[in-house]
All heavy atoms as a GROMACS GRO file, in nm:
protein
  625
    1MET      N    1   0.087  -0.119   0.004
    1MET     CA    2  -0.003   0.002   0.006
    1MET      C    3   0.083   0.123  -0.002
    1MET      O    4   0.062   0.230  -0.060
    1MET     CB    5  -0.090   0.002   0.115
    1MET     CG    6  -0.158   0.131   0.141
    1MET     SD    7  -0.308   0.150   0.241
    1MET     CE    8  -0.261   0.089   0.389
    2TYR      N    9   0.200   0.128   0.066
    2TYR     CA   10   0.279   0.245   0.081
    2TYR      C   11   0.346   0.288  -0.061
    2TYR      O   12   0.374   0.410  -0.077
    2TYR     CB   13   0.386   0.228   0.181
    2TYR     CG   14   0.332   0.220   0.324
    2TYR    CD1   15   0.341   0.094   0.395
    2TYR    CD2   16   0.268   0.326   0.384
    2TYR    CE1   17   0.280   0.085   0.517
    2TYR    CE2   18   0.214   0.316   0.510
    2TYR     CZ   19   0.223   0.194   0.575
    2TYR     OH   20   0.164   0.185   0.697
    3ALA      N   21   0.354   0.199  -0.149
    3ALA     CA   22   0.404   0.221  -0.277
    3ALA      C   23   0.314   0.310  -0.363
    3ALA      O   24   0.351   0.374  -0.455
    3ALA     CB   25   0.436   0.098  -0.357
    4GLU      N   26   0.188   0.319  -0.313
    4GLU     CA   27   0.086   0.405  -0.384
    4GLU      C   28   0.085   0.547  -0.337
    4GLU      O   29   0.021   0.637  -0.388
    4GLU     CB   30  -0.053   0.342  -0.363
    4GLU     CG   31  -0.063   0.210  -0.434
    4GLU     CD   32  -0.209   0.145  -0.408
    4GLU    OE1   33  -0.301   0.222  -0.400
    4GLU    OE2   34  -0.207   0.013  -0.401
    5PHE      N   35   0.168   0.580  -0.235
    5PHE     CA   36   0.185   0.716  -0.198
    5PHE      C   37   0.285   0.777  -0.283
    5PHE      O   38   0.409   0.736  -0.282
    5PHE     CB   39   0.230   0.733  -0.046
    5PHE     CG   40   0.124   0.704   0.056
    5PHE    CD1   41   0.116   0.581   0.109
    5PHE    CD2   42   0.051   0.805   0.097
    5PHE    CE1   43   0.017   0.557   0.206
    5PHE    CE2   44  -0.052   0.783   0.194
    5PHE     CZ   45  -0.068   0.651   0.253
    6ILE      N   46   0.251   0.870  -0.369
    6ILE     CA   47   0.346   0.933  -0.460
    6ILE      C   48   0.324   1.077  -0.481
    6ILE      O   49   0.219   1.129  -0.471
    6ILE     CB   50   0.321   0.857  -0.604
    6ILE    CG1   51   0.357   0.716  -0.601
    6ILE    CG2   52   0.410   0.937  -0.708
    6ILE    CD1   53   0.317   0.646  -0.737
    7MET      N   54   0.437   1.145  -0.480
    7MET     CA   55   0.437   1.290  -0.515
    7MET      C   56   0.544   1.326  -0.617
    7MET      O   57   0.666   1.288  -0.583
    7MET     CB   58   0.444   1.381  -0.400
    7MET     CG   59   0.449   1.538  -0.427
    7MET     SD   60   0.479   1.643  -0.298
    7MET     CE   61   0.306   1.646  -0.221
    8VAL      N   62   0.499   1.379  -0.728
    8VAL     CA   63   0.604   1.409  -0.833
    8VAL      C   64   0.571   1.561  -0.878
    8VAL      O   65   0.458   1.600  -0.852
    8VAL     CB   66   0.589   1.305  -0.949
    8VAL    CG1   67   0.626   1.178  -0.916
    8VAL    CG2   68   0.453   1.314  -1.019
    9SER      N   69   0.655   1.610  -0.962
    9SER     CA   70   0.623   1.750  -1.011
    9SER      C   71   0.681   1.764  -1.154
    9SER      O   72   0.784   1.688  -1.193
    9SER     CB   73   0.675   1.858  -0.915
    9SER     OG   74   0.811   1.855  -0.916
   10THR      N   75   0.641   1.854  -1.225
   10THR     CA   76   0.682   1.893  -1.360
   10THR      C   77   0.704   2.043  -1.357
   10THR      O   78   0.639   2.118  -1.290
   10THR     CB   79   0.586   1.856  -1.471
   10THR    OG1   80   0.455   1.918  -1.446
   10THR    CG2   81   0.561   1.699  -1.478
   11GLU      N   82   0.801   2.077  -1.430
   11GLU     CA   83   0.826   2.220  -1.451
   11GLU      C   84   0.733   2.287  -1.545
   11GLU      O   85   0.677   2.216  -1.630
   11GLU     CB   86   0.972   2.241  -1.499
   11GLU     CG   87   1.080   2.191  -1.402
   11GLU     CD   88   1.220   2.189  -1.462
   11GLU    OE1   89   1.242   2.236  -1.582
   11GLU    OE2   90   1.314   2.156  -1.383
   12THR      N   91   0.716   2.419  -1.534
   12THR     CA   92   0.630   2.493  -1.632
   12THR      C   93   0.712   2.597  -1.693
   12THR      O   94   0.833   2.615  -1.652
   12THR     CB   95   0.510   2.558  -1.548
   12THR    OG1   96   0.568   2.660  -1.462
   12THR    CG2   97   0.432   2.456  -1.463
   13PRO      N   98   0.653   2.665  -1.783
   13PRO     CA   99   0.731   2.773  -1.850
   13PRO      C  100   0.770   2.886  -1.753
   13PRO      O  101   0.879   2.955  -1.775
   13PRO     CB  102   0.640   2.824  -1.954
   13PRO     CG  103   0.541   2.711  -1.989
   13PRO     CD  104   0.527   2.638  -1.857
   14ASP      N  105   0.695   2.900  -1.646
   14ASP     CA  106   0.725   2.992  -1.544
   14ASP      C  107   0.831   2.935  -1.444
   14ASP      O  108   0.802   2.838  -1.373
   14ASP     CB  109   0.607   3.041  -1.469
   14ASP     CG  110   0.633   3.142  -1.359
   14ASP    OD1  111   0.750   3.159  -1.311
   14ASP    OD2  112   0.527   3.208  -1.315
   15ALA      N  113   0.949   2.991  -1.441
   15ALA     CA  114   1.056   2.934  -1.351
   15ALA      C  115   1.022   2.917  -1.210
   15ALA      O  116   1.083   2.842  -1.135
   15ALA     CB  117   1.192   3.002  -1.379
   16MET      N  118   0.926   2.996  -1.171
   16MET     CA  119   0.893   3.007  -1.023
   16MET      C  120   0.774   2.906  -0.996
   16MET      O  121   0.716   2.908  -0.876
   16MET     CB  122   0.857   3.148  -0.980
   16MET     CG  123   0.969   3.244  -1.006
   16MET     SD  124   1.110   3.215  -0.899
   16MET     CE  125   1.060   3.240  -0.742
   17VAL      N  126   0.715   2.841  -1.096
   17VAL     CA  127   0.596   2.755  -1.076
   17VAL      C  128   0.628   2.619  -1.124
   17VAL      O  129   0.681   2.594  -1.228
   17VAL     CB  130   0.484   2.816  -1.150
   17VAL    CG1  131   0.360   2.727  -1.147
   17VAL    CG2  132   0.449   2.954  -1.100
   18SER      N  133   0.584   2.509  -1.051
   18SER     CA  134   0.590   2.370  -1.088
   18SER      C  135   0.451   2.316  -1.070
   18SER      O  136   0.374   2.362  -0.989
   18SER     CB  137   0.687   2.294  -1.006
   18SER     OG  138   0.821   2.335  -1.027
   19ASP      N  139   0.416   2.218  -1.147
   19ASP     CA  140   0.290   2.140  -1.117
   19ASP      C  141   0.313   2.019  -1.038
   19ASP      O  142   0.413   1.942  -1.071
   19ASP     CB  143   0.223   2.106  -1.257
   19ASP     CG  144   0.173   2.221  -1.335
   19ASP    OD1  145   0.124   2.313  -1.274
   19ASP    OD2  146   0.169   2.214  -1.457
   20TYR      N  147   0.254   2.000  -0.923
   20TYR     CA  148   0.274   1.890  -0.838
   20TYR      C  149   0.152   1.796  -0.856
   20TYR      O  150   0.041   1.830  -0.865
   20TYR     CB  151   0.284   1.938  -0.693
   20TYR     CG  152   0.414   2.003  -0.651
   20TYR    CD1  153   0.439   2.136  -0.697
   20TYR    CD2  154   0.511   1.938  -0.590
   20TYR    CE1  155   0.559   2.196  -0.662
   20TYR    CE2  156   0.627   1.991  -0.551
   20TYR     CZ  157   0.652   2.125  -0.594
   20TYR     OH  158   0.778   2.174  -0.568
   21TYR      N  159   0.184   1.663  -0.838
   21TYR     CA  160   0.084   1.557  -0.850
   21TYR      C  161   0.096   1.462  -0.738
   21TYR      O  162   0.218   1.422  -0.701
   21TYR     CB  163   0.104   1.481  -0.983
   21TYR     CG  164   0.088   1.565  -1.104
   21TYR    CD1  165   0.193   1.634  -1.150
   21TYR    CD2  166  -0.036   1.574  -1.164
   21TYR    CE1  167   0.177   1.716  -1.272
   21TYR    CE2  168  -0.061   1.652  -1.278
   21TYR     CZ  169   0.043   1.723  -1.321
   21TYR     OH  170   0.030   1.800  -1.437
   22VAL      N  171  -0.011   1.426  -0.664
   22VAL     CA  172  -0.007   1.344  -0.552
   22VAL      C  173  -0.097   1.225  -0.575
   22VAL      O  174  -0.205   1.245  -0.622
   22VAL     CB  175  -0.058   1.430  -0.435
   22VAL    CG1  176  -0.069   1.334  -0.315
   22VAL    CG2  177   0.032   1.543  -0.393
   23GLY      N  178  -0.049   1.106  -0.550
   23GLY     CA  179  -0.124   0.986  -0.548
   23GLY      C  180  -0.127   0.922  -0.414
   23GLY      O  181  -0.025   0.911  -0.348
   24VAL      N  182  -0.252   0.881  -0.383
   24VAL     CA  183  -0.266   0.812  -0.247
   24VAL      C  184  -0.355   0.689  -0.269
   24VAL      O  185  -0.439   0.681  -0.354
   24VAL     CB  186  -0.345   0.911  -0.147
   24VAL    CG1  187  -0.238   1.029  -0.119
   24VAL    CG2  188  -0.477   0.952  -0.190
   25PRO      N  189  -0.341   0.596  -0.178
   25PRO     CA  190  -0.410   0.467  -0.193
   25PRO      C  191  -0.557   0.471  -0.157
   25PRO      O  192  -0.640   0.386  -0.204
   25PRO     CB  193  -0.331   0.361  -0.109
   25PRO     CG  194  -0.273   0.452  -0.008
   25PRO     CD  195  -0.239   0.576  -0.073
   26MET      N  196  -0.590   0.567  -0.068
   26MET     CA  197  -0.730   0.575  -0.018
   26MET      C  198  -0.777   0.714  -0.028
   26MET      O  199  -0.703   0.814   0.006
   26MET     CB  200  -0.743   0.526   0.114
   26MET     CG  201  -0.717   0.375   0.127
   26MET     SD  202  -0.706   0.311   0.295
   26MET     CE  203  -0.532   0.362   0.332
   27GLU      N  204  -0.904   0.738  -0.074
   27GLU     CA  205  -0.959   0.865  -0.098
   27GLU      C  206  -0.943   0.969   0.022
   27GLU      O  207  -0.915   1.086   0.012
   27GLU     CB  208  -1.113   0.848  -0.124
   27GLU     CG  209  -1.184   0.978  -0.153
   27GLU     CD  210  -1.156   1.023  -0.297
   27GLU    OE1  211  -1.116   0.957  -0.385
   27GLU    OE2  212  -1.183   1.142  -0.318
   28HIS      N  213  -0.965   0.913   0.147
   28HIS     CA  214  -0.963   1.008   0.256
   28HIS      C  215  -0.823   1.068   0.287
   28HIS      O  216  -0.806   1.172   0.358
   28HIS     CB  217  -1.011   0.931   0.388
   28HIS     CG  218  -0.924   0.837   0.443
   28HIS    ND1  219  -0.920   0.705   0.395
   28HIS    CD2  220  -0.829   0.841   0.546
   28HIS    CE1  221  -0.832   0.639   0.469
   28HIS    NE2  222  -0.772   0.714   0.554
   29LEU      N  223  -0.725   1.009   0.229
   29LEU     CA  224  -0.580   1.061   0.239
   29LEU      C  225  -0.558   1.187   0.161
   29LEU      O  226  -0.458   1.241   0.179
   29LEU     CB  227  -0.487   0.954   0.214
   29LEU     CG  228  -0.482   0.829   0.312
   29LEU    CD1  229  -0.398   0.722   0.263
   29LEU    CD2  230  -0.454   0.876   0.452
   30LEU      N  231  -0.652   1.228   0.081
   30LEU     CA  232  -0.644   1.343   0.002
   30LEU      C  233  -0.684   1.472   0.080
   30LEU      O  234  -0.657   1.578   0.042
   30LEU     CB  235  -0.736   1.343  -0.120
   30LEU     CG  236  -0.695   1.235  -0.236
   30LEU    CD1  237  -0.798   1.234  -0.340
   30LEU    CD2  238  -0.548   1.287  -0.285
   31ALA      N  239  -0.736   1.457   0.199
   31ALA     CA  240  -0.782   1.575   0.275
   31ALA      C  241  -0.670   1.676   0.300
   31ALA      O  242  -0.705   1.795   0.288
   31ALA     CB  243  -0.837   1.520   0.414
   32PRO      N  244  -0.548   1.641   0.326
   32PRO     CA  245  -0.449   1.755   0.352
   32PRO      C  246  -0.421   1.834   0.221
   32PRO      O  247  -0.352   1.936   0.215
   32PRO     CB  248  -0.320   1.682   0.394
   32PRO     CG  249  -0.374   1.541   0.449
   32PRO     CD  250  -0.496   1.508   0.363
   33PHE      N  251  -0.470   1.778   0.102
   33PHE     CA  252  -0.429   1.834  -0.026
   33PHE      C  253  -0.557   1.904  -0.091
   33PHE      O  254  -0.581   1.907  -0.204
   33PHE     CB  255  -0.377   1.738  -0.121
   33PHE     CG  256  -0.266   1.657  -0.074
   33PHE    CD1  257  -0.277   1.540  -0.007
   33PHE    CD2  258  -0.133   1.710  -0.077
   33PHE    CE1  259  -0.164   1.470   0.035
   33PHE    CE2  260  -0.025   1.654  -0.025
   33PHE     CZ  261  -0.046   1.524   0.027
   34GLU      N  262  -0.630   1.978   0.001
   34GLU     CA  263  -0.761   2.032  -0.039
   34GLU      C  264  -0.754   2.137  -0.150
   34GLU      O  265  -0.847   2.154  -0.230
   34GLU     CB  266  -0.831   2.094   0.076
   34GLU     CG  267  -0.754   2.217   0.142
   34GLU     CD  268  -0.818   2.278   0.263
   34GLU    OE1  269  -0.820   2.203   0.362
   34GLU    OE2  270  -0.862   2.394   0.251
   35HIS      N  271  -0.643   2.193  -0.175
   35HIS     CA  272  -0.623   2.300  -0.283
   35HIS      C  273  -0.568   2.236  -0.418
   35HIS      O  274  -0.553   2.300  -0.516
   35HIS     CB  275  -0.542   2.411  -0.242
   35HIS     CG  276  -0.596   2.494  -0.128
   35HIS    ND1  277  -0.722   2.566  -0.137
   35HIS    CD2  278  -0.570   2.493   0.005
   35HIS    CE1  279  -0.746   2.621  -0.017
   35HIS    NE2  280  -0.655   2.568   0.062
   36PHE      N  281  -0.546   2.109  -0.410
   36PHE     CA  282  -0.501   2.034  -0.525
   36PHE      C  283  -0.620   2.015  -0.618
   36PHE      O  284  -0.734   1.985  -0.564
   36PHE     CB  285  -0.439   1.900  -0.496
   36PHE     CG  286  -0.291   1.915  -0.464
   36PHE    CD1  287  -0.240   2.002  -0.352
   36PHE    CD2  288  -0.194   1.846  -0.522
   36PHE    CE1  289  -0.126   2.010  -0.322
   36PHE    CE2  290  -0.058   1.846  -0.485
   36PHE     CZ  291  -0.019   1.924  -0.396
   37GLU      N  292  -0.604   2.016  -0.750
   37GLU     CA  293  -0.709   1.988  -0.837
   37GLU      C  294  -0.704   1.836  -0.871
   37GLU      O  295  -0.603   1.783  -0.902
   37GLU     CB  296  -0.694   2.069  -0.964
   37GLU     CG  297  -0.798   2.050  -1.079
   37GLU     CD  298  -0.758   2.126  -1.195
   37GLU    OE1  299  -0.713   2.242  -1.182
   37GLU    OE2  300  -0.788   2.077  -1.309
   38ARG      N  301  -0.823   1.774  -0.878
   38ARG     CA  302  -0.825   1.626  -0.911
   38ARG      C  303  -0.805   1.616  -1.065
   38ARG      O  304  -0.873   1.690  -1.141
   38ARG     CB  305  -0.951   1.571  -0.871
   38ARG     CG  306  -0.966   1.558  -0.729
   38ARG     CD  307  -1.102   1.489  -0.688
   38ARG     NE  308  -1.128   1.491  -0.549
   38ARG     CZ  309  -1.104   1.396  -0.467
   38ARG    NH1  310  -1.063   1.280  -0.522
   38ARG    NH2  311  -1.125   1.403  -0.341
   39VAL      N  312  -0.725   1.521  -1.103
   39VAL     CA  313  -0.712   1.488  -1.243
   39VAL      C  314  -0.726   1.337  -1.265
   39VAL      O  315  -0.694   1.267  -1.170
   39VAL     CB  316  -0.569   1.538  -1.296
   39VAL    CG1  317  -0.556   1.690  -1.286
   39VAL    CG2  318  -0.458   1.471  -1.227
   40SER      N  319  -0.760   1.301  -1.381
   40SER     CA  320  -0.772   1.166  -1.420
   40SER      C  321  -0.637   1.102  -1.439
   40SER      O  322  -0.541   1.182  -1.459
   40SER     CB  323  -0.870   1.150  -1.537
   40SER     OG  324  -0.805   1.196  -1.653
   41GLU      N  325  -0.628   0.977  -1.430
   41GLU     CA  326  -0.496   0.909  -1.468
   41GLU      C  327  -0.448   0.941  -1.606
   41GLU      O  328  -0.326   0.964  -1.619
   41GLU     CB  329  -0.510   0.752  -1.449
   41GLU     CG  330  -0.374   0.694  -1.456
   41GLU     CD  331  -0.369   0.562  -1.402
   41GLU    OE1  332  -0.450   0.516  -1.319
   41GLU    OE2  333  -0.268   0.487  -1.436
   42SER      N  334  -0.544   0.961  -1.694
   42SER     CA  335  -0.493   0.998  -1.841
   42SER      C  336  -0.431   1.128  -1.844
   42SER      O  337  -0.376   1.173  -1.941
   42SER     CB  338  -0.609   0.980  -1.935
   42SER     OG  339  -0.717   1.076  -1.905
   43GLN      N  340  -0.468   1.223  -1.743
   43GLN     CA  341  -0.413   1.362  -1.745
   43GLN      C  342  -0.276   1.370  -1.670
   43GLN      O  343  -0.212   1.466  -1.670
   43GLN     CB  344  -0.506   1.452  -1.671
   43GLN     CG  345  -0.636   1.468  -1.746
   43GLN     CD  346  -0.733   1.554  -1.665
   43GLN    OE1  347  -0.784   1.508  -1.564
   43GLN    NE2  348  -0.756   1.673  -1.711
   44LEU      N  349  -0.225   1.258  -1.613
   44LEU     CA  350  -0.103   1.262  -1.544
   44LEU      C  351   0.014   1.262  -1.641
   44LEU      O  352   0.003   1.210  -1.756
   44LEU     CB  353  -0.082   1.130  -1.463
   44LEU     CG  354  -0.175   1.124  -1.338
   44LEU    CD1  355  -0.151   0.979  -1.273
   44LEU    CD2  356  -0.141   1.227  -1.232
   45PRO      N  357   0.115   1.342  -1.613
   45PRO     CA  358   0.233   1.349  -1.699
   45PRO      C  359   0.303   1.212  -1.700
   45PRO      O  360   0.309   1.144  -1.602
   45PRO     CB  361   0.328   1.454  -1.636
   45PRO     CG  362   0.290   1.444  -1.495
   45PRO     CD  363   0.144   1.419  -1.486
   46MET      N  364   0.361   1.178  -1.812
   46MET     CA  365   0.441   1.053  -1.825
   46MET      C  366   0.588   1.085  -1.793
   46MET      O  367   0.660   1.008  -1.736
   46MET     CB  368   0.426   0.991  -1.966
   46MET     CG  369   0.288   0.936  -1.988
   46MET     SD  370   0.271   0.862  -2.149
   46MET     CE  371   0.363   0.711  -2.120
   47ILE      N  372   0.616   1.214  -1.829
   47ILE     CA  373   0.755   1.260  -1.807
   47ILE      C  374   0.755   1.358  -1.693
   47ILE      O  375   0.686   1.459  -1.697
   47ILE     CB  376   0.811   1.330  -1.938
   47ILE    CG1  377   0.805   1.233  -2.058
   47ILE    CG2  378   0.954   1.372  -1.916
   47ILE    CD1  379   0.884   1.112  -2.046
   48ILE      N  380   0.837   1.335  -1.586
   48ILE     CA  381   0.836   1.424  -1.479
   48ILE      C  382   0.985   1.482  -1.457
   48ILE      O  383   1.073   1.430  -1.512
   48ILE     CB  384   0.795   1.339  -1.346
   48ILE    CG1  385   0.896   1.227  -1.314
   48ILE    CG2  386   0.652   1.298  -1.360
   48ILE    CD1  387   0.882   1.174  -1.180
   49ASP      N  388   0.988   1.590  -1.379
   49ASP     CA  389   1.117   1.657  -1.344
   49ASP      C  390   1.163   1.618  -1.218
   49ASP      O  391   1.279   1.609  -1.195
   49ASP     CB  392   1.096   1.812  -1.363
   49ASP     CG  393   1.070   1.848  -1.512
   49ASP    OD1  394   1.156   1.829  -1.592
   49ASP    OD2  395   0.960   1.893  -1.538
   50SER      N  396   1.074   1.603  -1.117
   50SER     CA  397   1.121   1.580  -0.982
   50SER      C  398   1.031   1.473  -0.913
   50SER      O  399   0.907   1.469  -0.934
   50SER     CB  400   1.105   1.706  -0.899
   50SER     OG  401   1.197   1.805  -0.945
   51PHE      N  402   1.089   1.394  -0.824
   51PHE     CA  403   1.025   1.294  -0.749
   51PHE      C  404   1.042   1.333  -0.603
   51PHE      O  405   1.154   1.360  -0.555
   51PHE     CB  406   1.097   1.162  -0.768
   51PHE     CG  407   1.051   1.050  -0.682
   51PHE    CD1  408   0.928   0.988  -0.703
   51PHE    CD2  409   1.123   1.008  -0.577
   51PHE    CE1  410   0.882   0.882  -0.626
   51PHE    CE2  411   1.076   0.913  -0.489
   51PHE     CZ  412   0.957   0.853  -0.514
   52HIS      N  413   0.927   1.342  -0.539
   52HIS     CA  414   0.926   1.399  -0.398
   52HIS      C  415   0.901   1.301  -0.285
   52HIS      O  416   0.959   1.309  -0.177
   52HIS     CB  417   0.833   1.516  -0.383
   52HIS     CG  418   0.859   1.633  -0.481
   52HIS    ND1  419   0.965   1.724  -0.465
   52HIS    CD2  420   0.798   1.662  -0.598
   52HIS    CE1  421   0.958   1.799  -0.567
   52HIS    NE2  422   0.866   1.761  -0.654
   53LEU      N  423   0.811   1.211  -0.321
   53LEU     CA  424   0.767   1.110  -0.209
   53LEU      C  425   0.729   0.986  -0.276
   53LEU      O  426   0.657   0.982  -0.376
   53LEU     CB  427   0.647   1.180  -0.129
   53LEU     CG  428   0.578   1.098  -0.026
   53LEU    CD1  429   0.679   1.087   0.092
   53LEU    CD2  430   0.450   1.153   0.009
   54GLY      N  431   0.758   0.883  -0.205
   54GLY     CA  432   0.710   0.745  -0.254
   54GLY      C  433   0.827   0.646  -0.268
   54GLY      O  434   0.942   0.679  -0.219
   55ASP      N  435   0.804   0.547  -0.339
   55ASP     CA  436   0.904   0.442  -0.372
   55ASP      C  437   0.926   0.431  -0.519
   55ASP      O  438   0.841   0.370  -0.582
   55ASP     CB  439   0.869   0.309  -0.307
   55ASP     CG  440   0.978   0.203  -0.320
   55ASP    OD1  441   1.076   0.229  -0.400
   55ASP    OD2  442   0.969   0.103  -0.243
   56ALA      N  443   1.032   0.488  -0.571
   56ALA     CA  444   1.048   0.493  -0.720
   56ALA      C  445   1.101   0.364  -0.774
   56ALA      O  446   1.116   0.348  -0.889
   56ALA     CB  447   1.150   0.611  -0.754
   57THR      N  448   1.123   0.269  -0.680
   57THR     CA  449   1.170   0.144  -0.731
   57THR      C  450   1.066   0.032  -0.753
   57THR      O  451   1.091  -0.077  -0.800
   57THR     CB  452   1.276   0.079  -0.628
   57THR    OG1  453   1.209   0.046  -0.506
   57THR    CG2  454   1.387   0.176  -0.601
   58LYS      N  455   0.939   0.078  -0.718
   58LYS     CA  456   0.826  -0.020  -0.726
   58LYS      C  457   0.723   0.034  -0.808
   58LYS      O  458   0.706   0.149  -0.850
   58LYS     CB  459   0.786  -0.047  -0.583
   58LYS     CG  460   0.876  -0.113  -0.489
   58LYS     CD  461   0.811  -0.163  -0.371
   58LYS     CE  462   0.897  -0.260  -0.281
   58LYS     NZ  463   1.032  -0.222  -0.250
   59GLU      N  464   0.617  -0.065  -0.843
   59GLU     CA  465   0.494  -0.020  -0.905
   59GLU      C  466   0.415   0.057  -0.813
   59GLU      O  467   0.423   0.029  -0.691
   59GLU     CB  468   0.418  -0.136  -0.957
   59GLU     CG  469   0.495  -0.223  -1.057
   59GLU     CD  470   0.536  -0.147  -1.185
   59GLU    OE1  471   0.458  -0.053  -1.218
   59GLU    OE2  472   0.637  -0.185  -1.247
   60PRO      N  473   0.335   0.149  -0.845
   60PRO     CA  474   0.299   0.195  -0.977
   60PRO      C  475   0.393   0.292  -1.045
   60PRO      O  476   0.388   0.322  -1.162
   60PRO     CB  477   0.163   0.250  -0.960
   60PRO     CG  478   0.166   0.310  -0.825
   60PRO     CD  479   0.244   0.210  -0.741
   61PHE      N  480   0.501   0.335  -0.969
   61PHE     CA  481   0.583   0.448  -1.010
   61PHE      C  482   0.659   0.407  -1.140
   61PHE      O  483   0.664   0.474  -1.240
   61PHE     CB  484   0.683   0.495  -0.908
   61PHE     CG  485   0.770   0.596  -0.958
   61PHE    CD1  486   0.740   0.734  -0.944
   61PHE    CD2  487   0.891   0.577  -1.013
   61PHE    CE1  488   0.813   0.839  -0.988
   61PHE    CE2  489   0.978   0.671  -1.060
   61PHE     CZ  490   0.938   0.802  -1.044
   62LYS      N  491   0.723   0.280  -1.136
   62LYS     CA  492   0.804   0.240  -1.244
   62LYS      C  493   0.740   0.229  -1.378
   62LYS      O  494   0.793   0.258  -1.483
   62LYS     CB  495   0.868   0.108  -1.211
   62LYS     CG  496   0.988   0.112  -1.112
   62LYS     CD  497   1.034  -0.018  -1.065
   62LYS     CE  498   1.072  -0.100  -1.176
   62LYS     NZ  499   1.138  -0.228  -1.142
   63SER      N  500   0.604   0.183  -1.381
   63SER     CA  501   0.534   0.164  -1.502
   63SER      C  502   0.470   0.300  -1.543
   63SER      O  503   0.427   0.310  -1.658
   63SER     CB  504   0.429   0.067  -1.481
   63SER     OG  505   0.336   0.104  -1.390
   64ARG      N  506   0.459   0.408  -1.464
   64ARG     CA  507   0.381   0.521  -1.495
   64ARG      C  508   0.478   0.638  -1.536
   64ARG      O  509   0.438   0.717  -1.618
   64ARG     CB  510   0.299   0.557  -1.373
   64ARG     CG  511   0.204   0.678  -1.401
   64ARG     CD  512   0.102   0.635  -1.503
   64ARG     NE  513   0.025   0.753  -1.538
   64ARG     CZ  514   0.055   0.834  -1.650
   64ARG    NH1  515   0.160   0.806  -1.728
   64ARG    NH2  516  -0.031   0.924  -1.691
   65PHE      N  517   0.590   0.659  -1.466
   65PHE     CA  518   0.664   0.777  -1.480
   65PHE      C  519   0.804   0.753  -1.539
   65PHE      O  520   0.867   0.653  -1.510
   65PHE     CB  521   0.676   0.860  -1.349
   65PHE     CG  522   0.545   0.898  -1.292
   65PHE    CD1  523   0.494   0.830  -1.185
   65PHE    CD2  524   0.465   1.010  -1.350
   65PHE    CE1  525   0.365   0.870  -1.128
   65PHE    CE2  526   0.350   1.038  -1.289
   65PHE     CZ  527   0.306   0.967  -1.184
   66LYS      N  528   0.854   0.846  -1.618
   66LYS     CA  529   0.997   0.853  -1.660
   66LYS      C  530   1.056   0.988  -1.618
   66LYS      O  531   0.982   1.086  -1.626
   66LYS     CB  532   1.005   0.827  -1.810
   66LYS     CG  533   0.940   0.702  -1.859
   66LYS     CD  534   1.033   0.581  -1.822
   66LYS     CE  535   0.965   0.453  -1.873
   66LYS     NZ  536   0.925   0.360  -1.787
   67PHE      N  537   1.170   1.002  -1.593
   67PHE     CA  538   1.241   1.124  -1.561
   67PHE      C  539   1.281   1.193  -1.687
   67PHE      O  540   1.336   1.131  -1.773
   67PHE     CB  541   1.358   1.108  -1.471
   67PHE     CG  542   1.331   1.074  -1.326
   67PHE    CD1  543   1.330   0.939  -1.283
   67PHE    CD2  544   1.289   1.172  -1.239
   67PHE    CE1  545   1.300   0.906  -1.152
   67PHE    CE2  546   1.249   1.146  -1.109
   67PHE     CZ  547   1.261   1.011  -1.068
   68ARG      N  548   1.258   1.327  -1.693
   68ARG     CA  549   1.302   1.404  -1.803
   68ARG      C  550   1.458   1.407  -1.820
   68ARG      O  551   1.509   1.404  -1.924
   68ARG     CB  552   1.244   1.557  -1.789
   68ARG     CG  553   1.285   1.639  -1.914
   68ARG     CD  554   1.222   1.783  -1.903
   68ARG     NE  555   1.086   1.784  -1.848
   68ARG     CZ  556   0.981   1.760  -1.927
   68ARG    NH1  557   0.989   1.730  -2.060
   68ARG    NH2  558   0.856   1.769  -1.874
   69HIS      N  559   1.518   1.419  -1.707
   69HIS     CA  560   1.661   1.418  -1.703
   69HIS      C  561   1.725   1.297  -1.630
   69HIS      O  562   1.669   1.273  -1.518
   69HIS     CB  563   1.717   1.549  -1.645
   69HIS     CG  564   1.673   1.668  -1.713
   69HIS    ND1  565   1.725   1.709  -1.826
   69HIS    CD2  566   1.573   1.757  -1.686
   69HIS    CE1  567   1.660   1.820  -1.871
   69HIS    NE2  568   1.564   1.845  -1.784
   70GLY      N  569   1.826   1.237  -1.681
   70GLY     CA  570   1.890   1.126  -1.612
   70GLY      C  571   1.974   1.172  -1.495
   70GLY      O  572   1.983   1.297  -1.484
   71THR      N  573   2.045   1.094  -1.424
   71THR     CA  574   2.116   1.135  -1.305
   71THR      C  575   2.226   1.216  -1.342
   71THR      O  576   2.280   1.286  -1.262
   71THR     CB  577   2.158   1.007  -1.233
   71THR    OG1  578   2.234   0.917  -1.312
   71THR    CG2  579   2.042   0.939  -1.168
   72SER      N  580   2.276   1.207  -1.468
   72SER     CA  581   2.396   1.283  -1.501
   72SER      C  582   2.356   1.401  -1.585
   72SER      O  583   2.443   1.480  -1.635
   72SER     CB  584   2.501   1.194  -1.590
   72SER     OG  585   2.424   1.162  -1.707
   73GLY      N  586   2.223   1.432  -1.589
   73GLY     CA  587   2.174   1.555  -1.657
   73GLY      C  588   2.128   1.533  -1.800
   73GLY      O  589   2.087   1.620  -1.854
   74GLU      N  590   2.151   1.413  -1.861
   74GLU     CA  591   2.119   1.404  -1.997
   74GLU      C  592   1.968   1.388  -2.006
   74GLU      O  593   1.895   1.344  -1.914
   74GLU     CB  594   2.184   1.274  -2.056
   74GLU     CG  595   2.130   1.141  -2.020
   74GLU     CD  596   2.195   1.088  -1.889
   74GLU    OE1  597   2.258   1.168  -1.820
   74GLU    OE2  598   2.178   0.978  -1.856
   75CYS      N  599   1.916   1.438  -2.119
   75CYS     CA  600   1.775   1.431  -2.137
   75CYS      C  601   1.740   1.289  -2.185
   75CYS      O  602   1.798   1.225  -2.264
   75CYS     CB  603   1.727   1.530  -2.256
   75CYS     SG  604   1.561   1.534  -2.279
   76THR      N  605   1.634   1.228  -2.116
   76THR     CA  606   1.595   1.102  -2.147
   76THR      C  607   1.463   1.096  -2.229
   76THR      O  608   1.411   0.990  -2.262
   76THR     CB  609   1.567   1.021  -2.022
   76THR    OG1  610   1.479   1.089  -1.938
   76THR    CG2  611   1.697   0.997  -1.951
   77THR      N  612   1.421   1.214  -2.289
   77THR     CA  613   1.314   1.217  -2.374
   77THR      C  614   1.359   1.242  -2.518
   77THR      O  615   1.466   1.297  -2.543
   77THR     CB  616   1.213   1.334  -2.336
   77THR    OG1  617   1.275   1.449  -2.335
   77THR    CG2  618   1.151   1.300  -2.194
   78PRO      N  619   1.273   1.199  -2.613
   78PRO     CA  620   1.319   1.220  -2.754
   78PRO      C  621   1.315   1.365  -2.790
   78PRO      O  622   1.256   1.453  -2.728
   78PRO     CB  623   1.205   1.148  -2.824
   78PRO     CG  624   1.112   1.097  -2.740
   78PRO     CD  625   1.156   1.123  -2.598
   0.00000   0.00000   0.00000
């Protein structure tokens, strides 16, 4: 169940703003994120810039997200 706690973000054109995405295993755990907008799974980004919370070594993270930049800074997107 803990692998389903996920927080990732993507950069936006505004250098001072990022889009954050939170995934939780149970609906009631969204309460602390009251100002977050709900999005469907199809609206989640496939390419992310930052990983904030969760277990990036397990599902569902591994099958859902890819990092825009590798650990050495190279771009991993086409």
